[in-house]
N, C-alpha and C positions, 0 to 999 in steps of 0.2 A: 300477436293477439289480434283477432278480427274486430271489426267495428261493432258487431253485435255483442261480443264478449265485453268490450270496453263499456258499452252502455249498461250492461248488467252490473259491472263493478261499480260504476258511478252511482247507480241507483242504490246499491247495497250500502256504500259509504254514506249516502244522503240519509237513508233510513236509520242507520246506526247513529249518526249525529243528531237525528231527530229524537233519539231516546228510545227507539224500539229495541236496541241492544241485539243480543244474539238471536232472539226470535225473529228479528227483521230479515235475517238471511233466508230463512225458510219461507217467510211470507213472500219475498220477491220471487223466489223460484216457483212458488205455487201460482202466483199471478201469471208468470210466463207460460206455465203449462195450461192454465184454465182459459187464457185468451188465445192460445196457439200462435203467439207472436213468433215470427221467424227469428231465430238466433243461432249463433254458432254453437255447436255441441260443446257441453262442458268438458274441460280438459281432464284427463286421467293420468295416473302414474305420478312418479315423483316430480316435484317442480324442477324446471330447468335452471341452469346457473343464472341467467339474467333475472328470472323470477325471484330466485332466492336472494340475490343481492338487492334487487329493487324493493322487495317486501321488507327486508331488514332495514334498508335505508329509510323508507317511508315511516315504518314503525318507530324507529329511533328519533326521527325528525319530529314526529307528532309528540312523542314523549318529552323530548327536549323543550318543545314549545309550551308544554303544560296542557296540551289538548288531550285530556285523558280519554274522552269518548272516541276521538278519531283513532288514537293508538289502540284502544280496546277493540274497535271495529276491524282492525287489521289482524286480529287473533282468531283462533278457533273456539274461544270461550269468552265472549265479550263481557258478560256479567262478572265473572271472576276476575278478569283482567282489570275491569273498571274499578272494582273495590280495592284490589291490590295496589294499583297505580295511585289511586286517591290516598290510600294509607301511606304510601311511600312519600307522598308530598306533605300530607298533614300530620300523620303520627310520627314520622321520622324527621319532621321539621326540615325537609330539604327544600331550600329556597330556589336553587338553580341546579340543573344537571345538564352536562354535555357528554358527547360520546365520540370515540374514535373507532370507526368500524374497520375490522380486519378482513383479510381475504377469506372467503368461504371455503370450507372443506366439505364437498358434497352439499348437503342441505343444512349444514351447521355453520353459523356465523359468529366468530368471536368479536368482542368489542370491549373497549376500556371505558369505564364510567368515571367521571369526575363530578362529584356532588358537593355542593356548598351547603353546609348545615349551619343554621342559626337557631340557637336555643337560649332564650332568656338572656340575650346580650352576649352570649359566647358563641364564637364562630370557628369553624374548621373546614378544611377541604379534605374530602375523602375520595381517594382514588383506588379502584379495584377492578380486576378483570371479571368478565362474565361472558355468557354466550347464549344464543337462542337457536332454535331449530325452526325450519320452515317446512310446512306440510301442505298437501293438497286438501282444500276444503271439501268435505264429503258431500255437501249439498250444492254449493256454488261452483265447485271445481277451481276456485281461486287458490292462489298461493297465499297462505296465511301463516302467522307465527303460531307455533305449537306452544300454547300458553301453559306455563307452570310457574310456581313461585320462584324457582331458581333463576328465572330470567332477571328478576330484580337483584338477586344476589345468589351466587352459586351455593351458599350454605343454607339457603331457605328450603324447607321441605313442606310437604302438603300440610295445610292447616296453620302454618307459621306466618307471622307478619313482622315487619320492621317497626320498631318504636325507639324514639330517642327520649331520654329522661334521666333523672338521678339514679345512680346505682341503688339497687334494692337493699340498701343498708349493709352491703357486704363490707364497706370500708368503715363502718361504725362499730366500735368496740363498746360493749356495755360492761361496766365495772361495778364493783362494790364500793362502799364509802371510802376505802383506802386506795382505790385505783386498781384493785386486783380484777382481772378479766373474769367474767361470768359466762358459762356456756351450759347448754342443756344436757350435755353428756355428764358433766360433773354434778349439776344441780337440776335433775329432771323435772322438778316441780316448776321450774322457770321456763319450760318449753313454750308455753303460750305467752308468757310475760315479755320475754326478750324481743321477739319479733314485733310485738305491739309497741314496745318502747321505741324500737328503731323506726317503725312506720310513723309514729306520732312526732318524734323528736329528732330523727336522723338528720334532716336538713338543717334544723336549728343548731344541732351539735356541730355542724360544719360551718356555722356562722353564715349560712346562706350561700356557701360555695361548695356544694357537694360535687363529687365526681359525676360527670355526665357521660352516658354511654349510648351507643346505638346497639340495640339488642334484637335478636330473633326470638320472638315470643310465640308460644303455642300451648297446646294442652299440657298441663303439668308444670308450666313455668313457675319458678319460685320455690319448688319443692326442694331441689338440691341446694338452692341458694340459702334457704333458711337453715339447712343442715350445717352449712359451713359458716354461716354468718357469725355465729358466736365466737369464732376464732379471730374476728377482726381483720380478715384478709380481704383482698379485692382481686377479682379475676382480671387478667390482662386482656389486651385486644386479641380476639380470635379464640378466647377461652370458652369452655363450656363448664357450667357449675354443677353438672351431674346429670344422670339419666332422666330424660323428660324435662330438664330444666332449660331456662333461657340461655342463649349463646350471646356472648359479647362479641360484636363484630368490629366495633370501632370506638375509640375513646375520644369524645369531643373535648373534654377538659378534665384534668386530674384535680380531685378535691384533696385537701390536706387531711391528715389523720384526724379522726373525730372520735370523741369519747362521750358517752352518756354515763355520767357517774350517778349511780343510784344511792339510796340511803341504806341499802342492804349491807349486812355484816357477814362476810364470808364464813367466819367461824360459827356464828349463830345459824346461818343458813345450812351449813353442813350438819350441825347437830339436829336441826329441824328435819332435814331430809332423812337422816338415820332413824329418828324417832318415829316418823310416819311409815317408813319402809318396814319397820318391825311389826306392823299391824296390817290386817287385810284392808281396813279403811280407817283413815284418820286425816284430820286437817289441823293446822296450827298457824297462828300469826303472832309475831312479836313486834312491839312498837316501843319507841322511847317516849315516856310520858312528858318529859320537859320540852319536847319539840314536835312530837307527832310523827317522827321519822319511822318508817317501816323497816325493821331490822331483819326479819325473816318471814318467808311464806312457804309453806310446804303442804302438799296434798297428794294422797295416793291416786285420786282420780285424774289429776293433772298429769301425773307420771304415766298413766295408762291410756286414758281416753281423751285428754285435752281439756276437760271441764275442771276448772279450779274452784272447788267448793269452799276453800279457805277465803276466797274473795267474792264468789258469786253465789254461794249457797243461801238457801232460804228455808230455815227450819227453826222450830221452837228451841230456845236456849235453856229451858228448864230453870232451875233455881239460881243460876248465875244472874238471872234477871232481878233477883232480890237486891242486888246492889243498887239498881235504879229505884226500886220500890222502897228500900230502906232509906235512901236519900230523901225521897218524897215524904215519908212518914216522919223522919227526923226534922225536916224543915218545917213541916206543918205542926209540929209539937204533938203528934198523935202517938209517938213512942219515944222512949229514951233507953239507952243501952242498959242502965242499971235498974230500970223499973220492971216489976213482974208483968209477964204476958204468957199465960199458960199455953203450953204445947199439948193440946188434947189429941186423942186418937183420930177424932173426926171433927169436921166443922162444916156447917151448911150455909151457903150463900147462893141461892138460885139452884144449887144442887149440892150433893155431899162430896166433900174433899177429904183426902186422907194423906198420911205421911208414908214415905217409903218404909216398907216392912211394918206398917201400922204402929210405929213407935209413938211414945208420948212422954211428956215431962210436965206435969201440972204445976210445978213450982219454978218453972224456967223464967229467966229475964229475957228481955228482947235481944240482948247480945248473945245469950245462950241459944235462943231460937235461931238466930242467924248462923251461929257456928255449927249448930246441929242440922241446919237446913230444914227447919220445921215448917211445913206448908200450912198447917191449920192455924198457927199463930198469925201468919200474914193474912190468911183469908178472913180471920175473925175481925180484921180492921177494914175490910172492904167497904163497909157502910160508912166509914169515917172520911172517905174521899169521894169527890165528885167523879162522874163517869169519864170526863176528859182530863183529869189531873195527871194520870200516869203518862199519857201521851205528851202532855205539855212539859212534864219534867224531863222526859227523854229528849225532847226537841230543844228546850230552852237551856238545859244544863249540860246534857251529854251529846248534843249535836246529832241525834238520831231521828230520822223520819222526814228530814227536809228534802231528801233526794237531790242534794246539791254538792256532794263531795267531789272534789277533783284530785284524785290520787295519782294520776299519771297513766293509769290503765283502767279498764272497765271494771267496776265493782258494784255490788248491791250494798246499799248503805243503811239497811235496817228498816223495819216497819213495825210500829207500835201504835195501832189505831185506837181511838176511843172505843169503849165497849160498855155494856150495861149488864147488870145481873151477874149470872154465873160467868159470862164472858169477861167481865171486869175482874172478878176474883181470880179467874184462870190466868189472866194477863199478869197479875201481881206476882205469880209464881212461875212466870215464863212459859205458860202454856197458851192454849186458845189460838188467837189470830196473830200473836207476836211472831215475827220472823227475823232471825238474825243469822250471823255466821261468825267464824273465828275473828275476822277482821273487826267487825263491829263490837264484839264482846271484848277484844283486846283493847279497843279504844275506850270502852266503858271503864275497864279496869285501870287504864292509864289516867283517865279523868279522876277517878277516885284517888289514885296515887298523887297526882299533881294538884288537884283541886280545880283545874281549868281544862276545858275541852280544847284540844289541839288536833285539828283534823289530820288523820294519817295520810302520808304521802310517800311515794317511791322515788321522786326526783325533787330537786330544789325548785320550789314554786316560782321564785323570782327568775331563776335562770331559764326556765322553760315555760314561763307565762301562765302558770296555773293561778286560779283564784280560790284559795281555800275557804271552806265554809267556816262560819263562826257561830258559837252558841250565844244566846242572849245574855247569859250571866254565868259566873262561876259558882261552885259550891260555896256556901257560907263557911267561914273558917271553923265555926263550931260544928257544923254538920260534917265537914271533911274530916275533922279530927275524930269525931265519934265513929264515923264510918270506917276510917283506917284502923281504929282500935278494934272494931268487930272483925275486920278482915284479918288482923294479926291473930286474934283469938282463934279464928277458924284455922289459920295456918299452923299454930303451935299446939292446939289442944282440941280442935274441932274436926270436921270431916276431911280437912285438907292436911292433917298432921303427917300422915304416912308419906304422901307425895313430897311434902316440903321438908321432910326430915333432912338435916345436914346443911340446909341453905341458911347462910348467915345474912347479916345486913338488915335493912328495912324490908320486911316481908309481909305479905297479906295474900289471902286466897279465898275463893268461893267455889264450891262444888255445885254440880247440877245433874239431874237425871230427868230427861225430857221424854215423857210418854208419847208415843206415836201410834195412831190408830192401826190396828191389824199388824202390829209389830210386837213379837213376844218379849223382847228386851228393850228397855228405854235407851235412848242415846245418852252416852256419858259425856258430860261437859266439865271443864275445869278452867278457871281463870285465876291468875295470880300475878303478883309483881315482886320484884326484888330490886331494891334501889331504883335505878333509872331504866328499868326494863319491865314491861308488862306483856303478858302473853295469854292467849286463850286457845283452847283446843276442843275438838269434838271427835268422839269415836262412835260412829253409828252402831247401834245395837250393842254398845259396850257395857251397859248396865250402870253400876254406880260410877259417877264421874271421878271420884277420888282414886278409884282403882284402875280405871281404863284410860281416861284423858289426863289424869294427874301426872303420871310419869312422863308423858309427852311434853307437857309444859315445863316440868322440873328440869328435863334434859336441856331445853332451850335456855332456861334461866341460868343453869350452871355454865353454859357456854358463854353467856353474856357477862 
């Protein structure tokens, strides 16, 4: 190499170390041309053996020292090399790296990497072979490393990087309450729930000692992983978890077998899956009134598109809302089950309201109004409660509207805002601005059954650090008794009798049909309990709730 060429190389490295990166090379060559400084002609053709060995040696030495910019400056793509080498150090948590350079074969140089990895107090030494190629720089004529991700590790491809961290939940088994493994193939409605549980609680399930891996991550990483994660298996070193998925290159430390035990009941979940699968659209949730444990969650949308309306839906609950309204009216002494409250064909409060099929029963009692789901009887009492009373009852007794539930996964926890005039009357019968879903209505039903709100949850709150929401007060014993009596009347002789037929034990039900703008058929709702299980379901455009959603709830209650 001539003196002029050496001067150019020195200038190039200086510019690169100064932060100019890859653009610096072209800049130096441009200055030489514009000032017409005399320099040796740029070399052409493949690099000679001394250049190959010297370039590889200098590159590996800079990399070993941790001088990322100097190492990157010795490649033909300094920006990409700089990012990758920085990630190798920071994202892969490699504290120290040394190399043993082998004999070159043409322009290819093999080398052995010995990397010391330290991740959250766990350390390992990782040794593996790699290689690099040396090419002639197109602008400078220098011998430079032909940069590609495989220089870092031979299994890295374009777009992939190295990362060290806890295994992506692959070693975490999610089970039902009895320890039976749950997977999305058997229970498709859990396709979004299972990975969320692993993400939130996987490390805690391992008691802070998860399996730690070095992975090659790129576009699509995690896709294949989640597909297999439900099996509770863990990919070994050198394994790939599926097409487009991350590759496990090294195991830093093995975590013990970990289990996230949920509150779900496999039998109830299976029944819920079958019930919604028989309909084009349906959602159902079952909970245990005495504890708030969620026993089953099923939704056709979660099976097809990933959105679980059973937990995240926001829609009017129709007359199932009358459980909350009836509790308010009973507590305030505005109604009693045995006292007359006419069910007229029409009632006006801010606007005209009517019953389904324009039915009427002028001699009805309040209990009969509830069992027949009479809208006008409830609307006729709108003037007897203040604008904010229904929202307060929902919040203080049923735990709805505080936006403070911690169930273990993302949920929508219901919205019953204060309203006036026709809006208040509509809210009393589950229309207007009221927004609920099967989870929240199952919880309302469970509160009626137990008398006390117990926030629904999918995992043990104490074990996994959840802080459940609490209601300000329970239902009064007198109100709870009266309300359960009306629920039983609905189940045995009212609008819920067909769906609840054949179910023994302590039972109660409430039907609902929620009218939706520009929708020809109302959404069908059904909420019911049997002993220590409560469930609620919605069938969009299903019409009468007893006919459409009732069989869904009944199937789950039978399994329970």
